[in-house]
Every structure is written in C-alpha cells, then in structure tokens.
N, C-alpha and C positions, 0 to 999 in steps of 0.2 A: 278932663278931656278938653281938647282945644276947639274952640269955635272956628278958628282959622283953618285947622286941619279938616274939620267937617265941611266947611265951605269949599275947600279945594277938592275934596273927594266928591261932593255933590256936583260941583261944576264939571268935573271929569265924567261922572256917570251920566250927566244930562246930555252929553254929546252922543251917547250911544243908546240910552234907554228912553224910548219915546213916551215917558209918563210925565205929565205936568205935575210939578210940585211933589216930586218923590219924597216921601216921608223918611225921616232919619231911621225909623225902625222897620221899614218895608223890606221884605226879603226879595232881593233882586233875582235870586235863583228860582224862587217860587213864582215870580212873575214871568218866568220862562224867557227872559231876555239875555241870558248868559249861556253862550256856547263854550265848548272847551277852548276854542281859540280866544274868545273874549276873556275867559278866566286867566289864561296866560298873559294876555295883554294887561289885565288888571294887576297881576303880580308885578309885571314890569313897571307899570305906572307907580305903584307903591314904592318900589325900590328907587326909581329915579326921582320921583317927586319929593320923597322924604329922606333920601340918602341912607336907606337901611338895606340890609340884606335879608331876603326871605329864604330861610333855610328849609330843607326838606320837611323837617318836623313842624314847620309853620304852615304847611299846606293843608290846613284844616278848613273845611267848608265854613265852619262856624265863624272863622275870623274874617270872612269876606262876604257874608250874607247881606249886610246892610251898611248904611253910612255909619250908624252907631258902632257896629261890630268892627268895621275897618278903622274907625277913629280909635277905638279901644286898643286894637292890635298895634296900630302905629304908635300910640302913646306908650304902650308897654315896650315896644322895641326901642323907641327913642330914650326911654328911661333906663333901659338895661345897661349895665356897665360894659364898656368896650374891653374885649380881651386884649391883653398886652401883646 
C-alpha cells in the first residue's frame, strides 16, 4: 500500500470531514459524515485523482469505508491489468 496514496486520500477527506487526525482505519460512514452525494463525490475523486475507473461492481461500501480501505481499493485497481 502506498503512503503517498494514503496521504492524498487523507488530505481529500480532511476537506470534508471535520475530524482532527482522522485515523487510517476510522469508518467514515460510521462517523455519519458521508451523505449519498458525498459518496458519489468520493467515487469521482478516486477516479480523477488516481486515473482509474470505478465500475458498478466496485461500488461496495467496504471499499470506501476508511483511508485504509480506499488505499487498498486504489492499489488493487492500479495493479489490475488493463484490458486491451
């Protein structure tokens, strides 16, 4: 997992989630700071920031719950072979 990716994710989330020192494993949905609109915004951030496509089958809450979960998701997508 990339420290750089985690830092980018944490920096983005800090703009919207008023929790000082959001921990890498804190569940942002459980903290009740994520609306359906913000969830869509988060997907858009991941796609644009990391140059990946979030497919319908990727829209699992587990992939977006925390900085660690987002980092793991981004790392998996970046490591996946690109279809010809």
